[in-house]
N, C-alpha and C positions, 0 to 999 in steps of 0.2 A: 820714707818719707816722714818728714817732721812737721806738726802742726804746733803753732804757738797760740795760746790761748790768754788773752789779757783779761785779769780779774781785778779785784780791790785787796785790801789788807785783809778782808773777812770771808770774801767766797769768790769762785769763778764759775762760769756757766759752761758746761760741757755740752757741745751739739751734740743731736740725736744720733745714735750710733745703731738704731735698730734693735731686734731681738737677738740673745746670743745664738750661736751656731749650734746645732745638733750633730751628732755622729761622732767620727773618730777625732776630729779636729776640735778640741775642747776648749780653745781660747781663740781670741780675736787677733792676736799678734799685735796688740796695742798695750804699750807701757805708758803709765801716766806719771810724770815727774813734775811736781810743782814745788813753790816755796811756802813755807811758813815763816812770816816775819818776825813772829814772836818766839820762834825756835820751840814750837811745841810739837808733842807726838801726833801720829795721825788720829783724826778726829772721828767721831761716829759717822759724818757726813762723808768722809773717805772711804770708810769701810763699806757702807752703804754703795757707793759707786763701784767699788771693787767688785761687789756681788752682782749688782744689777747689770752692769755693762759687761761683766766677764771678762775684766782686764787681765792681761798676764801678770802684771805686778802693778802696785801702787806706791810711790815712794814721794816722801817729803823733804826737801832740803832746809833745814833751819838755818836762819840768818842770825849770825853772831851780832854782837855788841858793836863790832867794828864796821858792820854792813857786809862783811864777807860770809861766804858759805862756809858753814860749820857742820852740825850734826846731820846724818842722813838716816831717816826712819823708813823701813820699807817692809812689806808684808805681801801674802800672796794667799789664793783661796786653798783650801784642803778637800780631798776627796770626801764623798758622801760616808757616813760612818764614823767621822771624826768627831770628838767631844765637842769641837768649836768649827764654825764655817771656814776661819781663816787662821793663819798660823800667827803665832806671837810674835809681835814687832821686833824687827833687827834693829839695833841702834850700834852705829859705828859713824866715824867721821868721812867727810866726802872723800878726803884724799887716802883713806885707809882701806875703802871697799875693794874686795878683790874678787866678788862673784862672778863666775863665767855663766853669764846668762843664757846663751844658747843650749849649752849642756842642761843647766838647771831646768828651762822650761820643757825640753824634749823628756827629760825624766818624769817631770811633772804630769805631762800629758798621758805618757803611758801609765802612770798610775791611776789617773783618772779613768782611763779606758778601761782597766782592769775591774775598777770597783764599780761601775755602771754598765756592767755586761748586760742588765736588763733592757737598756736601750736598743741593744741589738736583737734580744731575743723577741721584742715587740714591734720590731720593725714593720711599718705598715699599718699599725694600729694607732689611734689616739691614746696618749698616755695622760692621765688625768690624777689629781689630788683629790680626795674627798674630805669635806669640811663640816662638822657638826658644832653649832654653838648652841649650848642648852642653858636654860634659867632655871634657878633654884626650884622653882615649883613644877618642873617638867616631869611627867611620870614614866615615859616611856625611856629606856635605857639607850644611851647613845650608840653602844656598840651594836645592839639589835637593829637599831634603826640604820647604821652605817652598813650592815650586812645586807638589808634589804637594798639599799642603794648600790652597793657593789653588784649586786644581781640585775638590778636595772640597768647598770653601766655595761655590764656584761651582753644583754640583749640589744643594745644598742652599740655593740663592737667597741666598746671603750676599755681601756686596762686602768682599773685603780692601782697605782703603784704605793700609795701612801695615804695616811689619813691624820686629820689634825682634829683633835676635841678640845673644846673650851667651855668651862662652865662660868657663868657670869650671873650676877644679880639681875641684869637686865641688858638687853640688845644694845649695842652701840648705834645710836640712830643713823650714822653716815657708813661705817664700815662693818657692822654688826658684831665683829670681833673687836679686841682690843688691838691698840697700835703696836704692841710686842708681839702678839701673835700674828699679826699681818706681816710683820718684818720676818718673823719665821717661815711663813708661807711663801714669801718672796722667795727666800734663800732656798727653800725645797724646790718650788718650781724651777730653778736655776740648776741645782745639783742633780735633779732627776729628769731633767730634758722634757718637763711636762708642758704640754700647750693648752691644757684645760683645767680650770677649777670648778668642782660640782659641790654646791652648798646643799646641804640637806634640809634647809628650810627655804621658803619661799623669799626672795629678795625683790626690794622695789626696784623700778627703774634706775633711781639715783644711786642706791646702794651698789647695784651691779656695775654700774659705770665707774663709781669711786674706787671700787675694788680692783676693777679692770686697769684703772689709770695707775693704780701702784704697782700690780703684779706685772703688767704688759703681756698677760695671756688672756684668752676667752674665760669669761665667768658665767656661768648658768646656775640655775636653782633645779631643785627635783622636779618642779613643774614642767619646766622646760624640757628636761631630760626625758620624762615621760611623753611629752609632746612630740618629741622627736622619734621616740620608739613606735608611736601610733602612726607617724607619717610615714615611716619605714614599711610598716607591716599592714596597713590599709589597703587591700586589694579589691574589694567591690567599690562600685561608683558612690553608692551612699556613704560608706565608711570614708572614703577619700574627700567627700564633701564635708562631711562632720569634723574631721580632723583640721582639714583647711580653714573652716569656720573658727574652732578652737584657737588655732594658731593666729589668726588675723586678731582675735579679740584680746589674745595674750599679749601681742605685739604692739596693738595700736598706742597704748599709754607708753610704749618703750621707743617710740620713733622719737629721733632727735635730729635738729637740724644744726645749721651753721649760721645763724644770724640772719642778716638780710643780705649776704653775699651772694646767695642763689636765688635773690628775688628777681623780678621783670618789672619792668616799668609800665603803668597803666598810661594811656593817652586821655587827652581831654582836660577840660578847665577843671582845676580842683583835684585832679587825679594823679598829677605828677608827684614821682617818689616812688619809694618801695612798694611793689604790688604783691600779688600772693607769692609767699615764699614757697620754696620746694618742699619745706616741712609741711606746710599747710596743703600743698597738692597731693603729698603722699598720704596724710591723714584721710584726705577727702576720697581718695581712689580706695584706701583701705575700708572706709565705712561704706561706700558704693558697693564693694565686693562682699562685705557682711550681709547687706541686705540682699544682694543676689543669692547668696547661699542659703541664707533664711528661707527665702521662698522656695528654693530647690529641695530643701530637706521638708518643708512643709508640704510639698506636692508628694514626695516620697511617703511622708506620713499618712497620706489620704489614700496612696495604693495599699499600704498595709492593712489601714483599716477596712478597705473593701475586701482583701483577702480574709481578714478576720471574720466580717460579717459573712463571707461564704462558708466559713468553717463553722461559725455559731448555728446557721441555718441547718446546717447537716448534724448538729447537736454532737460534735466530736470533741472528748475532753482534751485538753492542753496540759501538757507537764513540762515545766521550765527547769533547766539547770542553771543554778546560781552558785557562787563561791568565790573565793578569793583567788586570784591569778595563780597560774601554775599549780592548782589542786588536783588537776587530772579531769576537768570536767570535759573536754573535747575527747579524751580518750575514753571516758565511760560513755559520752554519746556514740562514738564509733562502736564500742562493745555491744551496746543495746540495740543499735540500728543497723550494724554492719555497714557503716559509712566509711568514708575515707577523708574526714576533716583533717586538715593540718594539725599535725601533733608534734610538739617540740618541747624539750626540758628547758623552756626559756619563760620568762615574765610576758604576758600579753601576746602569746602566740597566734590566739584568735581574737580578732577584732570586729567580726560582724555576728550578726545573728544567722543560724543555719536551722532550718526547719525539715524535719522528716516525719513520714508516718510510722508507726509500731503498731503490728497486728498481734491481738491475743488471740487464744482459742475462742470457740463459739461466735466467732465474726465479730470480735471487739477490737475496735481501733481507737488509737489515740495520736495526737500530735506532740512530738516531743521537740522542744527547742534547746539549742546551746547559744548561750549569751556570752558576751565580753565578760572577763574576769574583772573583779573588784580589786581596789587596793585601798590602802590607808591614805588619807589626806589626797584623795584624786582632785586634780585641778577642777575649781568651779566651772570654768569655761568647757571642761570635757564632760563634766556631768550634764550641763545644758545641752551640749551638742548630742550627746548620746542618750539623752532622755527619750528622744522620739524612738529611737533604735529599741529601747528597753520599754517601750509601752506595751509591748506584746505581753510583759509579765503581768500586767493588769488583768489581763483576760486568762490567765491561767488558772486551772483548777487545782494545781498541786505543784509546789517548788520542791526541788530536790537541792538540798543544801549541802554542795560536796566539799569535804575537809581533808586536807592533807595530814593524816594522822601522825606522821613521823616528823612535821616541822615542830621544832622547839617553840615557835611563836603560834602554835594553833589557837590557843586561848585568845590572844589578841587579834588573830585573823578572823575568828568567828565573831568576835565582838564588832570588828569593821563591818564586816558583811551584815550583821544584824542592824548596825546605825545607818548604813546606806538603805537597806530594806524599809527602815521606819521613815527616812527622809523622803523615800518614794512612796509612801503610804501603802506598803505590800505586806505589813505584819498581819493582817486579817486573812491573808490567804493560807491554807494548811500547809505544813512543811514536813519534809522527812529529812532527817540527817544522815549522810552517806560518808562514812570515814573511809578515805582511799588508801590505797599504798600499805595495807595491813601486812602484806608479805615482807616488809621491811623490818618487821620487829617480832618478838615471839608470840606465838599464837595465843596463849593463854593472856599475855598481857594486852594484845590488841582485843581479845574478846571482852576484857574487863573495862577497858576505855570506853569501848562501844556501849556495853551495858550501862555503864555509869552516864552515859550522854544520851541514852535512848537512841543509838543509832545503828545503822547496818553497816557491817564492814565489808569491803569488796576489795579485790584486786583487778583494777579497771582493764589491765591487759589480759585477764582472763575472764571470758565470758561465763564460765559456769559458776563463778563466785556471786554473780549478780542474781540468781535465781530466787533466793530470799527477797530480795528489794523488788523483783519483778512481782512476786506474789503479793507484797506489801502496797505496790502501786494498783494492782489490778483489786484488792481488797478496797483500798480507799476510794475508788473512782465507783466500782459497781457493787461492791458489798459492804456499803457504808455501816450496815446495822450488826454485821459480824466483825468489822475492821478493828474496833477498839479491843474485844476480847481476845483476838487472835494474836494482835501486836503485843498485847500486855504476855499473853502466854509465850510468845517467842522470846520477848526480850528478859523475861525471869530466868530462862533457861543458859547456863553458862555454855553456849555452843560456839565452837571454834568458826569464826565467820569465814575461813577458807573452804570449808566443807561444803560442797555444792548441796 
């Protein structure tokens, strides 16, 4: 089939061909042959169309001074890993071109298939490219931040196949990144068969739409990825309500409409013309749903307050586990209480508060609480939505700050947890540091790190290693006068934290 597109001397408009095919058929089966009245080579616009539309080949027929076809310029895409995304332009005359196109495109598709084997290996999973745009005064290492983003993506069943990093003096107000890097991102999405781009920083609604328009793929930011993880992993009724509330608050300013084409007419004198648009209806419904969810969470908050008041009347101490996500809080909770709370080596495996009673000798009891994990730059809507869930922390007599001792970002994670505790006005509550996963490093090194931070080293999967911690909890809650001297004597000794 042949389509004829009529343009002018400067440009032509190509109809929308949709998104490039994925899988074994690498190209569309479309060749674009057009004329250049000034006999110039392929332009930047031509090469952009080649990559965006995934054309088999693009060619320009130069028109000579006599008005007849003269020079032929053509090129094609190259497989991933090449120095450039497309081949150097071939220049011949119209009458001397001898390319056997059928054989050529078959060989090229085979070469693409061999170089994009990852698309087969990740079949059924969402393939994404991670993007981090940093400014000059940013303190966090971009690669460290992208590693955490990749862990978040894994939790959401997304495969990060490549990453782009750009350092700028300031963010571009429309695209965040520069136009050249944006074109590079566009080519990567084509070459690597990606259907998603994840930005490591929050995007405004206009920025997300502008980048999506250029790349023709879904574009989300870090907050939206975290919201998706919470939506997947919220199992309790209250957790689902909190996640839905956060999602509605996030999406409300991002709702977009289509002008007045979806309007309805109002009747009556003076009321004729465009009425309430579809966009306005969607926004009103979203606000109504937000109000309903807030009332439901308020009711759940009252129920929790009643449960807390009953515990307070019984004078039962409360110990709460806090810490960065995937530090091992739920594993430690299971070890201390012999429970079976869900444990996975993923971020945000636990999204709801779990409470258990723990009995000590001499008829002493306490309530221990496992909470949702913290993370750097947690979306504000999620902090507000889960603030009620974390209100139990305000009633705690002791906080156990659980830290993954083997994580290279341990210092930053501890700082993030401290900042969140400060925002929630919880720094006045006594805390014990618990360094988990000490079995993953040399015992002497683990003991030194624990001693330097005044922490207790545990292997949460081995309940025997928690005995020193249990003794410290008992001393803090019931033997306060002896606790300080006991703790100082314990931490001054270079004890292997794995010895029960």
